[in-house]
N, CA, C, O and the ligand as a Tripos MOL2 file, in Angstrom:
@<TRIPOS>MOLECULE
protein
  305   303    77     0     0
PROTEIN
NO_CHARGES

@<TRIPOS>ATOM
      1 N          18.3610   48.7010   -6.5240 N.3       1 MET1
      2 CA         18.1490   49.4850   -7.7380 C.3       1 MET1
      3 C          19.4700   50.1380   -8.1410 C.2       1 MET1
      4 O          20.2260   50.6160   -7.2950 O.2       1 MET1
      5 N          19.7260   50.1480   -9.4170 N.am      2 ALA2
      6 CA         21.0030   50.6650   -9.8870 C.3       2 ALA2
      7 C          20.8320   51.4670  -11.1640 C.2       2 ALA2
      8 O          19.8510   51.3280  -11.8950 O.2       2 ALA2
      9 N          21.8030   52.2940  -11.3960 N.am      3 VAL3
     10 CA         21.8620   53.0020  -12.6680 C.3       3 VAL3
     11 C          22.9630   52.3560  -13.4880 C.2       3 VAL3
     12 O          24.1230   52.3360  -13.0760 O.2       3 VAL3
     13 N          22.6030   51.8350  -14.6370 N.am      4 ARG4
     14 CA         23.5910   51.1840  -15.4990 C.3       4 ARG4
     15 C          24.0150   52.1240  -16.6100 C.2       4 ARG4
     16 O          23.2370   52.9490  -17.0890 O.2       4 ARG4
     17 N          25.2620   51.9800  -17.0030 N.am      5 TYR5
     18 CA         25.7600   52.7730  -18.1140 C.3       5 TYR5
     19 C          26.1230   51.8300  -19.2380 C.2       5 TYR5
     20 O          26.8950   50.8920  -19.0430 O.2       5 TYR5
     21 N          25.5790   52.0690  -20.3990 N.am      6 ALA6
     22 CA         25.8950   51.2280  -21.5480 C.3       6 ALA6
     23 C          26.1980   52.1160  -22.7440 C.2       6 ALA6
     24 O          25.6550   53.2130  -22.8760 O.2       6 ALA6
     25 N          27.0640   51.6290  -23.6050 N.am      7 CYS7
     26 CA         27.4240   52.3860  -24.7910 C.3       7 CYS7
     27 C          26.2670   52.3300  -25.7840 C.2       7 CYS7
     28 O          25.7420   51.2540  -26.0710 O.2       7 CYS7
     29 N          25.8760   53.4720  -26.3010 N.am      8 ARG8
     30 CA         24.7430   53.4610  -27.2170 C.3       8 ARG8
     31 C          25.1750   53.0890  -28.6290 C.2       8 ARG8
     32 O          24.3340   52.9180  -29.5110 O.2       8 ARG8
     33 N          26.4660   52.9630  -28.8460 N.am      9 HIS9
     34 CA         26.9500   52.6030  -30.1730 C.3       9 HIS9
     35 C          27.2010   51.1140  -30.2870 C.2       9 HIS9
     36 O          26.7870   50.4840  -31.2600 O.2       9 HIS9
     37 N          27.8820   50.5390  -29.2890 N.am     10 CYS10
     38 CA         28.2290   49.1230  -29.4160 C.3      10 CYS10
     39 C          27.5610   48.2710  -28.3380 C.2      10 CYS10
     40 O          27.8110   47.0680  -28.2540 O.2      10 CYS10
     41 N          26.7110   48.8920  -27.5120 N.am     11 GLU11
     42 CA         25.9440   48.1620  -26.4980 C.3      11 GLU11
     43 C          26.7970   47.5820  -25.3710 C.2      11 GLU11
     44 O          26.2930   46.8220  -24.5440 O.2      11 GLU11
     45 N          28.0670   47.9270  -25.3310 N.am     12 THR12
     46 CA         28.9250   47.4480  -24.2550 C.3      12 THR12
     47 C          28.4650   48.0350  -22.9330 C.2      12 THR12
     48 O          28.1580   49.2240  -22.8370 O.2      12 THR12
     49 N          28.4220   47.1950  -21.9290 N.am     13 GLU13
     50 CA         28.0690   47.7320  -20.6240 C.3      13 GLU13
     51 C          29.3090   48.3610  -20.0070 C.2      13 GLU13
     52 O          30.3360   47.7030  -19.8420 O.2      13 GLU13
     53 N          29.2030   49.6220  -19.6710 N.am     14 ILE14
     54 CA         30.3530   50.3420  -19.1480 C.3      14 ILE14
     55 C          30.4700   50.1390  -17.6390 C.2      14 ILE14
     56 O          31.5680   50.0430  -17.0910 O.2      14 ILE14
     57 N          29.3340   50.0770  -16.9970 N.am     15 GLY15
     58 CA         29.3660   49.8510  -15.5650 C.3      15 GLY15
     59 C          28.0280   50.1750  -14.9520 C.2      15 GLY15
     60 O          27.0910   50.5570  -15.6530 O.2      15 GLY15
     61 N          27.9350   50.0230  -13.6490 N.am     16 SER16
     62 CA         26.6950   50.4020  -12.9830 C.3      16 SER16
     63 C          27.0100   51.0070  -11.6310 C.2      16 SER16
     64 O          28.0300   50.6970  -11.0160 O.2      16 SER16
     65 N          26.1440   51.8500  -11.1900 N.am     17 LEU17
     66 CA         26.3220   52.5260   -9.9120 C.3      17 LEU17
     67 C          25.0810   52.2930   -9.0760 C.2      17 LEU17
     68 O          23.9700   52.2670   -9.6060 O.2      17 LEU17
     69 N          25.2580   52.1250   -7.7750 N.am     18 PRO18
     70 CA         24.0610   52.0840   -6.9330 C.3      18 PRO18
     71 C          23.3220   53.4010   -7.0670 C.2      18 PRO18
     72 O          23.9420   54.4520   -7.2280 O.2      18 PRO18
     73 N          22.0390   53.3510   -7.0040 N.am     19 PHE19
     74 CA         21.2120   54.5300   -7.1970 C.3      19 PHE19
     75 C          21.6800   55.7110   -6.3560 C.2      19 PHE19
     76 O          21.6990   56.8490   -6.8250 O.2      19 PHE19
     77 N          22.0560   55.4330   -5.1140 N.am     20 GLU20
     78 CA         22.4410   56.5070   -4.1810 C.3      20 GLU20
     79 C          23.7110   57.2120   -4.6490 C.2      20 GLU20
     80 O          23.8920   58.4030   -4.3960 O.2      20 GLU20
     81 N          24.5830   56.4820   -5.3280 N.am     21 SER21
     82 CA         25.8460   57.0700   -5.7620 C.3      21 SER21
     83 C          25.6980   57.8040   -7.0790 C.2      21 SER21
     84 O          26.6130   58.5010   -7.5190 O.2      21 SER21
     85 N          24.5560   57.6480   -7.7010 N.am     22 ALA22
     86 CA         24.3870   58.2100   -9.0330 C.3      22 ALA22
     87 C          23.5610   59.4920   -8.9900 C.2      22 ALA22
     88 O          23.0110   59.9240  -10.0040 O.2      22 ALA22
     89 N          23.4810   60.0880   -7.8140 N.am     23 LYS23
     90 CA         22.6100   61.2590   -7.6440 C.3      23 LYS23
     91 C          22.9280   62.3720   -8.6260 C.2      23 LYS23
     92 O          22.0320   63.0210   -9.1650 O.2      23 LYS23
     93 N          24.2210   62.5810   -8.8500 N.am     24 GLU24
     94 CA         24.6280   63.6440   -9.7660 C.3      24 GLU24
     95 C          24.0790   63.3790  -11.1640 C.2      24 GLU24
     96 O          23.5460   64.2660  -11.8300 O.2      24 GLU24
     97 N          24.2300   62.1340  -11.5780 N.am     25 THR25
     98 CA         23.7260   61.7300  -12.8850 C.3      25 THR25
     99 C          22.2150   61.9180  -12.9360 C.2      25 THR25
    100 O          21.6730   62.4330  -13.9140 O.2      25 THR25
    101 N          21.5580   61.5010  -11.8910 N.am     26 ILE26
    102 CA         20.1060   61.5750  -11.8770 C.3      26 ILE26
    103 C          19.6310   63.0240  -11.9400 C.2      26 ILE26
    104 O          18.6480   63.3400  -12.6100 O.2      26 ILE26
    105 N          20.3420   63.8950  -11.2340 N.am     27 ASN27
    106 CA         20.0130   65.3170  -11.3110 C.3      27 ASN27
    107 C          20.1040   65.8200  -12.7430 C.2      27 ASN27
    108 O          19.2430   66.5570  -13.2250 O.2      27 ASN27
    109 N          21.1600   65.4030  -13.3980 N.am     28 LEU28
    110 CA         21.3610   65.7970  -14.7940 C.3      28 LEU28
    111 C          20.2340   65.2610  -15.6700 C.2      28 LEU28
    112 O          19.7130   65.9530  -16.5450 O.2      28 LEU28
    113 N          19.8800   64.0200  -15.4110 N.am     29 LEU29
    114 CA         18.8880   63.3540  -16.2460 C.3      29 LEU29
    115 C          17.5160   63.9930  -16.1020 C.2      29 LEU29
    116 O          16.7080   63.9800  -17.0300 O.2      29 LEU29
    117 N          17.2700   64.5440  -14.9400 N.am     30 GLN30
    118 CA         15.9670   65.1520  -14.7250 C.3      30 GLN30
    119 C          15.7990   66.4410  -15.5160 C.2      30 GLN30
    120 O          14.6930   66.9600  -15.6590 O.2      30 GLN30
    121 N          16.9100   66.9440  -16.0230 N.am     31 LYS31
    122 CA         16.8430   68.1710  -16.8240 C.3      31 LYS31
    123 C          16.5920   67.8780  -18.2970 C.2      31 LYS31
    124 O          16.3600   68.7890  -19.0910 O.2      31 LYS31
    125 N          16.6420   66.6130  -18.6480 N.am     32 LEU32
    126 CA         16.4210   66.2550  -20.0500 C.3      32 LEU32
    127 C          14.9490   66.4290  -20.4080 C.2      32 LEU32
    128 O          14.0610   66.2130  -19.5820 O.2      32 LEU32
    129 N          14.7130   66.8200  -21.6450 N.am     33 ASP33
    130 CA         13.3090   66.8370  -22.0660 C.3      33 ASP33
    131 C          12.9270   65.4340  -22.5450 C.2      33 ASP33
    132 O          13.7570   64.5260  -22.5700 O.2      33 ASP33
    133 N          11.6670   65.2750  -22.9210 N.am     34 GLU34
    134 CA         11.1720   63.9190  -23.1840 C.3      34 GLU34
    135 C          11.8990   63.2300  -24.3350 C.2      34 GLU34
    136 O          12.1890   62.0350  -24.2730 O.2      34 GLU34
    137 N          12.1830   63.9840  -25.3670 N.am     35 ALA35
    138 CA         12.8520   63.4070  -26.5290 C.3      35 ALA35
    139 C          14.2510   62.9430  -26.1540 C.2      35 ALA35
    140 O          14.6940   61.8690  -26.5630 O.2      35 ALA35
    141 N          14.9290   63.7490  -25.3860 N.am     36 GLU36
    142 CA         16.2790   63.4000  -24.9680 C.3      36 GLU36
    143 C          16.2470   62.1880  -24.0520 C.2      36 GLU36
    144 O          17.0960   61.2990  -24.1200 O.2      36 GLU36
    145 N          15.2470   62.1840  -23.2020 N.am     37 GLU37
    146 CA         15.1060   61.0830  -22.2630 C.3      37 GLU37
    147 C          14.9560   59.7730  -23.0280 C.2      37 GLU37
    148 O          15.5560   58.7560  -22.6780 O.2      37 GLU37
    149 N          14.1560   59.8190  -24.0610 N.am     38 GLU38
    150 CA         13.9170   58.6330  -24.8670 C.3      38 GLU38
    151 C          15.2040   58.1720  -25.5460 C.2      38 GLU38
    152 O          15.4300   56.9790  -25.7510 O.2      38 GLU38
    153 N          16.0200   59.1320  -25.8790 N.am     39 ARG39
    154 CA         17.2380   58.8430  -26.6060 C.3      39 ARG39
    155 C          18.3080   58.2780  -25.6800 C.2      39 ARG39
    156 O          19.0680   57.3920  -26.0690 O.2      39 ARG39
    157 N          18.3640   58.7810  -24.4810 N.am     40 TYR40
    158 CA         19.4850   58.4300  -23.6190 C.3      40 TYR40
    159 C          19.1490   57.4400  -22.5150 C.2      40 TYR40
    160 O          20.0520   56.8550  -21.9160 O.2      40 TYR40
    161 N          17.8820   57.2450  -22.2390 N.am     41 LEU41
    162 CA         17.5340   56.3990  -21.1030 C.3      41 LEU41
    163 C          16.6850   55.2090  -21.4870 C.2      41 LEU41
    164 O          15.8320   55.2840  -22.3720 O.2      41 LEU41
    165 N          16.9350   54.1190  -20.8090 N.am     42 THR42
    166 CA         16.0730   52.9610  -20.9300 C.3      42 THR42
    167 C          15.6590   52.5640  -19.5180 C.2      42 THR42
    168 O          16.5010   52.4450  -18.6280 O.2      42 THR42
    169 N          14.3780   52.3640  -19.3210 N.am     43 PHE43
    170 CA         13.9140   51.9660  -17.9990 C.3      43 PHE43
    171 C          13.5810   50.4860  -17.9850 C.2      43 PHE43
    172 O          12.8020   49.9950  -18.8020 O.2      43 PHE43
    173 N          14.1840   49.7920  -17.0450 N.am     44 GLY44
    174 CA         13.9080   48.3650  -16.9120 C.3      44 GLY44
    175 C          12.6550   48.1370  -16.1000 C.2      44 GLY44
    176 O          12.1420   49.0470  -15.4470 O.2      44 GLY44
    177 N          12.1660   46.9010  -16.1480 N.am     45 GLU45
    178 CA         10.9230   46.5790  -15.4440 C.3      45 GLU45
    179 C          11.0540   46.7340  -13.9390 C.2      45 GLU45
    180 O          10.0950   47.0670  -13.2420 O.2      45 GLU45
    181 N          12.2640   46.4850  -13.4550 N.am     46 ASP46
    182 CA         12.4770   46.5520  -12.0120 C.3      46 ASP46
    183 C          12.8410   47.9590  -11.5460 C.2      46 ASP46
    184 O          13.2810   48.1470  -10.4120 O.2      46 ASP46
    185 N          12.6560   48.9420  -12.4190 N.am     47 GLY47
    186 CA         12.9440   50.3080  -12.0320 C.3      47 GLY47
    187 C          14.3890   50.7000  -12.2720 C.2      47 GLY47
    188 O          14.8240   51.7990  -11.9290 O.2      47 GLY47
    189 N          15.1150   49.7780  -12.8640 N.am     48 GLU48
    190 CA         16.5010   50.0510  -13.1690 C.3      48 GLU48
    191 C          16.5960   51.0080  -14.3530 C.2      48 GLU48
    192 O          15.8330   50.9150  -15.3140 O.2      48 GLU48
    193 N          17.5370   51.9160  -14.2600 N.am     49 VAL49
    194 CA         17.7080   52.8850  -15.3400 C.3      49 VAL49
    195 C          18.9960   52.5850  -16.0860 C.2      49 VAL49
    196 O          20.0380   52.3890  -15.4620 O.2      49 VAL49
    197 N          18.9420   52.5470  -17.3950 N.am     50 THR50
    198 CA         20.1580   52.4070  -18.1850 C.3      50 THR50
    199 C          20.4040   53.7140  -18.9230 C.2      50 THR50
    200 O          19.5530   54.2010  -19.6670 O.2      50 THR50
    201 N          21.5740   54.2610  -18.7000 N.am     51 VAL51
    202 CA         21.9580   55.4860  -19.3820 C.3      51 VAL51
    203 C          22.7650   55.0970  -20.6040 C.2      51 VAL51
    204 O          23.7880   54.4200  -20.5060 O.2      51 VAL51
    205 N          22.2910   55.5330  -21.7460 N.am     52 ARG52
    206 CA         23.0010   55.2020  -22.9770 C.3      52 ARG52
    207 C          24.0230   56.2880  -23.2790 C.2      52 ARG52
    208 O          23.6850   57.3660  -23.7670 O.2      52 ARG52
    209 N          25.2760   55.9800  -22.9780 N.am     53 CYS53
    210 CA         26.3270   56.9600  -23.2300 C.3      53 CYS53
    211 C          27.3060   56.3860  -24.2420 C.2      53 CYS53
    212 O          26.9190   55.6250  -25.1290 O.2      53 CYS53
    213 N          28.5530   56.7470  -24.1100 N.am     54 ILE54
    214 CA         29.5210   56.2730  -25.1020 C.3      54 ILE54
    215 C          30.7300   55.6990  -24.3770 C.2      54 ILE54
    216 O          31.2190   56.2850  -23.4120 O.2      54 ILE54
    217 N          31.2090   54.5500  -24.8480 N.am     55 CYS55
    218 CA         32.3500   53.9280  -24.2020 C.3      55 CYS55
    219 C          33.6560   54.5220  -24.7330 C.2      55 CYS55
    220 O          33.6710   55.2350  -25.7370 O.2      55 CYS55
    221 N          34.7230   54.2170  -24.0510 N.am     56 GLU56
    222 CA         36.0160   54.7900  -24.3990 C.3      56 GLU56
    223 C          36.4080   54.4360  -25.8310 C.2      56 GLU56
    224 O          36.9120   55.2640  -26.5900 O.2      56 GLU56
    225 N          36.1600   53.1920  -26.1610 N.am     57 GLN57
    226 CA         36.5550   52.6990  -27.4820 C.3      57 GLN57
    227 C          35.8460   53.4560  -28.5950 C.2      57 GLN57
    228 O          36.4690   53.8600  -29.5770 O.2      57 GLN57
    229 N          34.5470   53.6450  -28.4390 N.am     58 CYS58
    230 CA         33.7860   54.3380  -29.4710 C.3      58 CYS58
    231 C          34.1540   55.8170  -29.5000 C.2      58 CYS58
    232 O          34.1630   56.4470  -30.5570 O.2      58 CYS58
    233 N          34.4510   56.3500  -28.3410 N.am     59 GLU59
    234 CA         34.8230   57.7540  -28.2940 C.3      59 GLU59
    235 C          36.1080   57.9710  -29.0810 C.2      59 GLU59
    236 O          36.2530   58.9470  -29.8170 O.2      59 GLU59
    237 N          37.0300   57.0400  -28.9070 N.am     60 GLN60
    238 CA         38.2880   57.1420  -29.6350 C.3      60 GLN60
    239 C          38.0700   56.9990  -31.1310 C.2      60 GLN60
    240 O          38.6550   57.7360  -31.9250 O.2      60 GLN60
    241 N          37.2370   56.0570  -31.5090 N.am     61 SER61
    242 CA         36.9450   55.8620  -32.9300 C.3      61 SER61
    243 C          36.3160   57.1160  -33.5130 C.2      61 SER61
    244 O          36.6400   57.5360  -34.6240 O.2      61 SER61
    245 N          35.4120   57.7050  -32.7410 N.am     62 LEU62
    246 CA         34.7400   58.9080  -33.2070 C.3      62 LEU62
    247 C          35.7280   60.0280  -33.4590 C.2      62 LEU62
    248 O          35.6260   60.7800  -34.4280 O.2      62 LEU62
    249 N          36.6880   60.1110  -32.5510 N.am     63 ARG63
    250 CA         37.6520   61.1780  -32.6810 C.3      63 ARG63
    251 C          38.5410   60.9560  -33.8990 C.2      63 ARG63
    252 O          38.9150   61.8930  -34.6040 O.2      63 ARG63
    253 N          38.8630   59.6910  -34.1220 N.am     64 ARG64
    254 CA         39.7530   59.3790  -35.2290 C.3      64 ARG64
    255 C          39.0190   59.3800  -36.5620 C.2      64 ARG64
    256 O          39.5390   59.8510  -37.5740 O.2      64 ARG64
    257 N          37.7990   58.8410  -36.5480 N.am     65 PHE65
    258 CA         37.0230   58.7590  -37.7960 C.3      65 PHE65
    259 C          35.6500   59.3860  -37.5790 C.2      65 PHE65
    260 O          34.6990   58.6790  -37.2460 O.2      65 PHE65
    261 N          35.5320   60.6740  -37.7590 N.am     66 PRO66
    262 CA         34.2400   61.3330  -37.5060 C.3      66 PRO66
    263 C          33.1080   60.7190  -38.3170 C.2      66 PRO66
    264 O          31.9500   60.7860  -37.9050 O.2      66 PRO66
    265 N          33.4180   60.1260  -39.4540 N.am     67 ASN67
    266 CA         32.3730   59.5410  -40.2890 C.3      67 ASN67
    267 C          31.8170   58.2500  -39.7100 C.2      67 ASN67
    268 O          30.7130   57.8150  -40.0380 O.2      67 ASN67
    269 N          32.6000   57.6700  -38.8600 N.am     68 TYR68
    270 CA         32.2200   56.4190  -38.2200 C.3      68 TYR68
    271 C          30.9030   56.5790  -37.4680 C.2      68 TYR68
    272 O          30.0910   55.6570  -37.3950 O.2      68 TYR68
    273 N          30.7170   57.7430  -36.9270 N.am     69 TYR69
    274 CA         29.5080   58.0360  -36.1660 C.3      69 TYR69
    275 C          28.2570   57.8810  -37.0310 C.2      69 TYR69
    276 O          27.2870   57.2310  -36.6430 O.2      69 TYR69
    277 N          28.3090   58.4910  -38.2050 N.am     70 THR70
    278 CA         27.2010   58.4090  -39.1400 C.3      70 THR70
    279 C          26.9640   56.9600  -39.5280 C.2      70 THR70
    280 O          25.8300   56.4870  -39.5970 O.2      70 THR70
    281 N          28.0560   56.2800  -39.7740 N.am     71 PHE71
    282 CA         27.9950   54.8940  -40.1700 C.3      71 PHE71
    283 C          27.3210   54.0570  -39.0780 C.2      71 PHE71
    284 O          26.4730   53.2090  -39.3560 O.2      71 PHE71
    285 N          27.7130   54.3120  -37.8630 N.am     72 ASN72
    286 CA         27.1960   53.5440  -36.7380 C.3      72 ASN72
    287 C          25.7200   53.8060  -36.5060 C.2      72 ASN72
    288 O          24.9730   52.9000  -36.1360 O.2      72 ASN72
    289 N          25.3020   55.0330  -36.7220 N.am     73 LYS73
    290 CA         23.9020   55.3950  -36.5380 C.3      73 LYS73
    291 C          23.0480   54.6270  -37.5250 C.2      73 LYS73
    292 O          21.9090   54.2570  -37.2400 O.2      73 LYS73
    293 N          23.6080   54.4050  -38.6560 N.am     74 TRP74
    294 CA         22.9730   53.6630  -39.7180 C.3      74 TRP74
    295 C          22.6330   52.2510  -39.2990 C.2      74 TRP74
    296 O          21.5810   51.7080  -39.6350 O.2      74 TRP74
    297 N          23.5710   51.6700  -38.5470 N.am     75 LEU75
    298 CA         23.4290   50.2770  -38.1600 C.3      75 LEU75
    299 C          22.3320   50.0710  -37.1280 C.2      75 LEU75
    300 O          21.8280   48.9600  -36.9640 O.2      75 LEU75
    301 N          21.9710   51.1150  -36.4490 N.am     76 GLN76
    302 CA         21.0200   50.9650  -35.3630 C.3      76 GLN76
    303 C          19.5820   50.8720  -35.8270 C.2      76 GLN76
    304 O          18.6750   50.7420  -35.0050 O.2      76 GLN76
    305 ZN         31.0080   51.6400  -27.5530 Zn       77 ZN77
@<TRIPOS>BOND
     1     1     2 1
     2     2     3 1
     3     3     4 2
     4     3     5 am
     5     5     6 1
     6     6     7 1
     7     7     8 2
     8     7     9 am
     9     9    10 1
    10    10    11 1
    11    11    12 2
    12    11    13 am
    13    13    14 1
    14    14    15 1
    15    15    16 2
    16    15    17 am
    17    17    18 1
    18    18    19 1
    19    19    20 2
    20    19    21 am
    21    21    22 1
    22    22    23 1
    23    23    24 2
    24    23    25 am
    25    25    26 1
    26    26    27 1
    27    27    28 2
    28    27    29 am
    29    29    30 1
    30    30    31 1
    31    31    32 2
    32    31    33 am
    33    33    34 1
    34    34    35 1
    35    35    36 2
    36    35    37 am
    37    37    38 1
    38    38    39 1
    39    39    40 2
    40    39    41 am
    41    41    42 1
    42    42    43 1
    43    43    44 2
    44    43    45 am
    45    45    46 1
    46    46    47 1
    47    47    48 2
    48    47    49 am
    49    49    50 1
    50    50    51 1
    51    51    52 2
    52    51    53 am
    53    53    54 1
    54    54    55 1
    55    55    56 2
    56    55    57 am
    57    57    58 1
    58    58    59 1
    59    59    60 2
    60    59    61 am
    61    61    62 1
    62    62    63 1
    63    63    64 2
    64    63    65 am
    65    65    66 1
    66    66    67 1
    67    67    68 2
    68    67    69 am
    69    69    70 1
    70    70    71 1
    71    71    72 2
    72    71    73 am
    73    73    74 1
    74    74    75 1
    75    75    76 2
    76    75    77 am
    77    77    78 1
    78    78    79 1
    79    79    80 2
    80    79    81 am
    81    81    82 1
    82    82    83 1
    83    83    84 2
    84    83    85 am
    85    85    86 1
    86    86    87 1
    87    87    88 2
    88    87    89 am
    89    89    90 1
    90    90    91 1
    91    91    92 2
    92    91    93 am
    93    93    94 1
    94    94    95 1
    95    95    96 2
    96    95    97 am
    97    97    98 1
    98    98    99 1
    99    99   100 2
   100    99   101 am
   101   101   102 1
   102   102   103 1
   103   103   104 2
   104   103   105 am
   105   105   106 1
   106   106   107 1
   107   107   108 2
   108   107   109 am
   109   109   110 1
   110   110   111 1
   111   111   112 2
   112   111   113 am
   113   113   114 1
   114   114   115 1
   115   115   116 2
   116   115   117 am
   117   117   118 1
   118   118   119 1
   119   119   120 2
   120   119   121 am
   121   121   122 1
   122   122   123 1
   123   123   124 2
   124   123   125 am
   125   125   126 1
   126   126   127 1
   127   127   128 2
   128   127   129 am
   129   129   130 1
   130   130   131 1
   131   131   132 2
   132   131   133 am
   133   133   134 1
   134   134   135 1
   135   135   136 2
   136   135   137 am
   137   137   138 1
   138   138   139 1
   139   139   140 2
   140   139   141 am
   141   141   142 1
   142   142   143 1
   143   143   144 2
   144   143   145 am
   145   145   146 1
   146   146   147 1
   147   147   148 2
   148   147   149 am
   149   149   150 1
   150   150   151 1
   151   151   152 2
   152   151   153 am
   153   153   154 1
   154   154   155 1
   155   155   156 2
   156   155   157 am
   157   157   158 1
   158   158   159 1
   159   159   160 2
   160   159   161 am
   161   161   162 1
   162   162   163 1
   163   163   164 2
   164   163   165 am
   165   165   166 1
   166   166   167 1
   167   167   168 2
   168   167   169 am
   169   169   170 1
   170   170   171 1
   171   171   172 2
   172   171   173 am
   173   173   174 1
   174   174   175 1
   175   175   176 2
   176   175   177 am
   177   177   178 1
   178   178   179 1
   179   179   180 2
   180   179   181 am
   181   181   182 1
   182   182   183 1
   183   183   184 2
   184   183   185 am
   185   185   186 1
   186   186   187 1
   187   187   188 2
   188   187   189 am
   189   189   190 1
   190   190   191 1
   191   191   192 2
   192   191   193 am
   193   193   194 1
   194   194   195 1
   195   195   196 2
   196   195   197 am
   197   197   198 1
   198   198   199 1
   199   199   200 2
   200   199   201 am
   201   201   202 1
   202   202   203 1
   203   203   204 2
   204   203   205 am
   205   205   206 1
   206   206   207 1
   207   207   208 2
   208   207   209 am
   209   209   210 1
   210   210   211 1
   211   211   212 2
   212   211   213 am
   213   213   214 1
   214   214   215 1
   215   215   216 2
   216   215   217 am
   217   217   218 1
   218   218   219 1
   219   219   220 2
   220   219   221 am
   221   221   222 1
   222   222   223 1
   223   223   224 2
   224   223   225 am
   225   225   226 1
   226   226   227 1
   227   227   228 2
   228   227   229 am
   229   229   230 1
   230   230   231 1
   231   231   232 2
   232   231   233 am
   233   233   234 1
   234   234   235 1
   235   235   236 2
   236   235   237 am
   237   237   238 1
   238   238   239 1
   239   239   240 2
   240   239   241 am
   241   241   242 1
   242   242   243 1
   243   243   244 2
   244   243   245 am
   245   245   246 1
   246   246   247 1
   247   247   248 2
   248   247   249 am
   249   249   250 1
   250   250   251 1
   251   251   252 2
   252   251   253 am
   253   253   254 1
   254   254   255 1
   255   255   256 2
   256   255   257 am
   257   257   258 1
   258   258   259 1
   259   259   260 2
   260   259   261 am
   261   261   262 1
   262   262   263 1
   263   263   264 2
   264   263   265 am
   265   265   266 1
   266   266   267 1
   267   267   268 2
   268   267   269 am
   269   269   270 1
   270   270   271 1
   271   271   272 2
   272   271   273 am
   273   273   274 1
   274   274   275 1
   275   275   276 2
   276   275   277 am
   277   277   278 1
   278   278   279 1
   279   279   280 2
   280   279   281 am
   281   281   282 1
   282   282   283 1
   283   283   284 2
   284   283   285 am
   285   285   286 1
   286   286   287 1
   287   287   288 2
   288   287   289 am
   289   289   290 1
   290   290   291 1
   291   291   292 2
   292   291   293 am
   293   293   294 1
   294   294   295 1
   295   295   296 2
   296   295   297 am
   297   297   298 1
   298   298   299 1
   299   299   300 2
   300   299   301 am
   301   301   302 1
   302   302   303 1
   303   303   304 2
@<TRIPOS>SUBSTRUCTURE
     1 MET1         2 RESIDUE 1 A MET
     2 ALA2         6 RESIDUE 1 A ALA
     3 VAL3        10 RESIDUE 1 A VAL
     4 ARG4        14 RESIDUE 1 A ARG
     5 TYR5        18 RESIDUE 1 A TYR
     6 ALA6        22 RESIDUE 1 A ALA
     7 CYS7        26 RESIDUE 1 A CYS
     8 ARG8        30 RESIDUE 1 A ARG
     9 HIS9        34 RESIDUE 1 A HIS
    10 CYS10       38 RESIDUE 1 A CYS
    11 GLU11       42 RESIDUE 1 A GLU
    12 THR12       46 RESIDUE 1 A THR
    13 GLU13       50 RESIDUE 1 A GLU
    14 ILE14       54 RESIDUE 1 A ILE
    15 GLY15       58 RESIDUE 1 A GLY
    16 SER16       62 RESIDUE 1 A SER
    17 LEU17       66 RESIDUE 1 A LEU
    18 PRO18       70 RESIDUE 1 A PRO
    19 PHE19       74 RESIDUE 1 A PHE
    20 GLU20       78 RESIDUE 1 A GLU
    21 SER21       82 RESIDUE 1 A SER
    22 ALA22       86 RESIDUE 1 A ALA
    23 LYS23       90 RESIDUE 1 A LYS
    24 GLU24       94 RESIDUE 1 A GLU
    25 THR25       98 RESIDUE 1 A THR
    26 ILE26      102 RESIDUE 1 A ILE
    27 ASN27      106 RESIDUE 1 A ASN
    28 LEU28      110 RESIDUE 1 A LEU
    29 LEU29      114 RESIDUE 1 A LEU
    30 GLN30      118 RESIDUE 1 A GLN
    31 LYS31      122 RESIDUE 1 A LYS
    32 LEU32      126 RESIDUE 1 A LEU
    33 ASP33      130 RESIDUE 1 A ASP
    34 GLU34      134 RESIDUE 1 A GLU
    35 ALA35      138 RESIDUE 1 A ALA
    36 GLU36      142 RESIDUE 1 A GLU
    37 GLU37      146 RESIDUE 1 A GLU
    38 GLU38      150 RESIDUE 1 A GLU
    39 ARG39      154 RESIDUE 1 A ARG
    40 TYR40      158 RESIDUE 1 A TYR
    41 LEU41      162 RESIDUE 1 A LEU
    42 THR42      166 RESIDUE 1 A THR
    43 PHE43      170 RESIDUE 1 A PHE
    44 GLY44      174 RESIDUE 1 A GLY
    45 GLU45      178 RESIDUE 1 A GLU
    46 ASP46      182 RESIDUE 1 A ASP
    47 GLY47      186 RESIDUE 1 A GLY
    48 GLU48      190 RESIDUE 1 A GLU
    49 VAL49      194 RESIDUE 1 A VAL
    50 THR50      198 RESIDUE 1 A THR
    51 VAL51      202 RESIDUE 1 A VAL
    52 ARG52      206 RESIDUE 1 A ARG
    53 CYS53      210 RESIDUE 1 A CYS
    54 ILE54      214 RESIDUE 1 A ILE
    55 CYS55      218 RESIDUE 1 A CYS
    56 GLU56      222 RESIDUE 1 A GLU
    57 GLN57      226 RESIDUE 1 A GLN
    58 CYS58      230 RESIDUE 1 A CYS
    59 GLU59      234 RESIDUE 1 A GLU
    60 GLN60      238 RESIDUE 1 A GLN
    61 SER61      242 RESIDUE 1 A SER
    62 LEU62      246 RESIDUE 1 A LEU
    63 ARG63      250 RESIDUE 1 A ARG
    64 ARG64      254 RESIDUE 1 A ARG
    65 PHE65      258 RESIDUE 1 A PHE
    66 PRO66      262 RESIDUE 1 A PRO
    67 ASN67      266 RESIDUE 1 A ASN
    68 TYR68      270 RESIDUE 1 A TYR
    69 TYR69      274 RESIDUE 1 A TYR
    70 THR70      278 RESIDUE 1 A THR
    71 PHE71      282 RESIDUE 1 A PHE
    72 ASN72      286 RESIDUE 1 A ASN
    73 LYS73      290 RESIDUE 1 A LYS
    74 TRP74      294 RESIDUE 1 A TRP
    75 LEU75      298 RESIDUE 1 A LEU
    76 GLN76      302 RESIDUE 1 A GLN
    77 ZN77       305 GROUP 0 **** ****
């Protein structure tokens, strides 16, 4: 079982961590309310968790073009 990290803007897979190594993340995730959970997490059939975060590339774009964020949300 693993925790995967994927960019929620461009769907790029950022990486994955074995469940045991992702304890810090999991602790954080348990503090999310249901709406946030729905927004940031995807649960796979095999119990795998995908955390929808942001990749370096999108983060840079966001910083350079704040409007890009709105634009990207549109595409989803
Ligand atoms: Zn991205």
